[in-house]
N, C-alpha and C positions, 0 to 999 in steps of 0.2 A: 602694709601695716600688720602688727601683731593681732592675734585674736582679741586680746583685751582692749586694744585701741579701737578696733572695729566695733566691738560690743559697746564701748563707751559712746561713740558717735551715733551708733544706732539707737541707744537709749535716749540720747539728747534729742535726736530727730523724732523719736516716738513720744517725746514729752513725758518721760518717765523719771520724775525727780527722785523717787525712792531707789530705783535701779542705779541712777547716777551716784546717789549718796553711798550706796553699798560698794560700788566699783572704786570710787576715789578713796573711800575709807580703807579698803583692802590694799589698794595700790596707789598711794599718793602721787607717785611719779606720773600717773596718767594725766595729771593737771597740765603737764608740759607737752603732752602729745600733740600731734598735728594731723588734720584731716588730709585727704588726697589733694585738696586745693590749697593747703598750707594754713588753714585756720586753726587756732587754738580752741580748746573746748569752750572757753569763755566767749570768744568771738563767734563761734559756731552757734551757741545758744542765743547770742544777741541778734545775729542775722536771721535766725529762724524764729525769732520772737517767742522764746520759751522762758518767760520770766521766772517761773518757779524753779526750773532747772538752773537758771542763772543764779538765783539766790543760793541754791545748794553749792554750786561751784565756788561762788565768792566766799561763802561761809567756810569752805575748806582751806582758804588762805593761800591761793596761788599768787605767785609774784607777777604782777601786772606790768606790762610795758605801757608807754604813754598812750598808745592807740586803744588798748583794752581799757585803761583807766578812763579815757575820755568817753568811750562808747558806753560804759557802765556807770559813769558818775562817781567813780571812786577817787580818792586822793591821788594827785599826779605824782609820779616818782620824781625825786629831787634830781635836778640837773638834766632832765630830759629835754630833747630838742622839740620844742612845741611847734616848729615849722617843718618837721620832717614829713615825708610822704610814705604811706604804706604801699604794699604791692598793688592795691586797687586804685592808687593814685590820689588818695585823700590825706589831708592833714588831720591831726587830732581835732582841730576845731570843726572840720567838716563832719567828723563822726559824732562829736558832741551835739552838733546841730541836727544831724540826721536822726539821732535817737532821742532828742529832746532833753539832753542833760544840761539844763540851763546853768546850774552852778559850776559845772565843769567848764562850760564855755566861758563863764565869767572869770574863772581862775586862769584859763588859757589866755584870755585877752589881757589879764593883768600881768601874765608872764611874758607878754610880747608876741602872742600869736598874730599872724597876719590876717586881718579881717577881710582882706580883698584877694586872698590866695585863690587861684583857680585850680581845680582838680586836674591832675595829669592823666586824663583819659578823654575819650571823644566828647564827653559832655561839657568839659571846661566849666564846671559849676563852681560858684562861690559858696561859702558857708551859708549865706542867706538863701540861695537856691536850694541847698540841701535841706535846710530847715523847712522851707515852704513845701518842697516835694514830699517830705516826710510828715507834713501836717503838724509840725511842732510850733504852734503859734507863740507860746511864751518865749521860746528861744529865738524865734524870728524877731519878736519885738525887742529883745535884748540887743540883737545884732543891729537893728535899725537905730536904737538909741545910741549905740556905740559908733555910729557913722557908716554902716554898711551902705554900699552903693545901690540905691533903689532903682537905678536906670540900667544896671548892667544886664546885658543880654547874652544868653547862651547861644551856641550854634543853633540855628533854626529860628532865632528871634525871640526866644522865651525869656521875657523880663520877669522880675519879681511880681509885678502887677498882674501879668497874664497867668502866672502860676497861682497867685492868690485867687483869681477869678476861677480858674479851673478847679481848684480845691474847695471852693465854696466858703472861703474865709471873708465874709462880708466886712467885718471890723477891720481886717488888715487891708482890704481893698480901699476902704475909706481912708485909712491912715496913710497908705502909699499915695493916694491922690492928694491928700493934704500936704504930703512931703514933695509934691510936684512931679510925681511919676507920670510919664507920658502914656496915655491910653492908646496911642497909635502904635501898632505892631512894629517892632524893629525889623530892618531888612535882614533877610537870610544871609548868613555869611558864606564865604567861599568854602570854609571848612565843612559846613553843613551840606553844601552842594556836593562836595567830594564824597561825603559819607553816603548821601542818598543815591549817588550814581554807582558807588563801588561796593561798599560793605554794609552789612546789616548789623546794627548795634544790638547787643543783648542787654543793655542797661534798662533799668526800670525807673520808677517814679522819683527816686532820690538820687539818681545818677550812679547807683551801685550795680555792679555786674551780678550781684546776688539777690536782686530785688525783682519780684514779679511786677509786670505792668499792673496798674491799679484797677483797670477795668477790662472788659472783654476787648480782644484785639480790634483795632480800628484801622482805617486806611492810613491815618496819620496820628501819631502820638508824639508828645514833646521829646521823649528820650529814646524813642525807637524810630530814628530818622530813616525809614525805608524809602520814602519818597520826599520830594521837595515840599516842605510844609507851606501851607497857604494860610497865614494868620489873618483872619478877616473880621476880628471882633471890633466893631465900630466904637468910637469914643462914647456915643450916647448909650450903647448897651452896657458898657462898663459902668457908667455913672448910675444907671438904673438897675444894676446887678442885684439879684436876689439869690440867696444860697439855695441849693437843691436840698432835698430831704436827706437826713443823715443816713438813711438806708441805702442811698445811692452813692455813698462815700466810703466804700470798704477800706479797711486798714491795709497797709502795705505788708506783704509777706516776703521774708527773705529766704535765701537758701536755694535759689532756683537751679543753680548749675552744679550743686555738690554731687 
């Protein structure tokens, strides 16, 4: 990368909106730069959760592809393939769900986006899984209203209901149970068993390779299938579920592997 590109991504990472503004004003072509892992400045700021920097970048008027538009809630480019997959294995609808862009998700669904598409990565997440993993409740409700499968299980047996329990979403737990979600943990799939025996996933709470695990490392976490998950949440405990304190539910942080 050139010195200017390195400086731009350093400024984004440092959450320096004024520095980013000066850089892109002096060299507008930096808006089309790419990080070492292939991220545009817009997606870099989105993954790292730099909202003020993201506002500066969007105000500079970059030409957004369908993935960037979905992740930032901007108008979708005309004629874009709404069911394409990005290098991380996500469709635009996955990104809209992950980042809580409810209106973008609505527009994607209206344009024919596949509500049941599974991410092309070890997590095999649906958009509903991505919304719940990212704690985007409004977007999750939209997906459920549009017919998202409330029974679908990721490798390791993580259903939308179990994700809602894990994330402390009492209202969504109740809604999923009303929709007939089975509180019995789904069986671990062969794919999850292979992952646990062979490779260690670096994916975090939303299924993204750029996402930190939500809490301190544990022996077993939903998206870090280092060992065979043992899902033992009994039906009665699900029905009697009470959310944990907000202080125990830190927000997801992106940009782990940059």
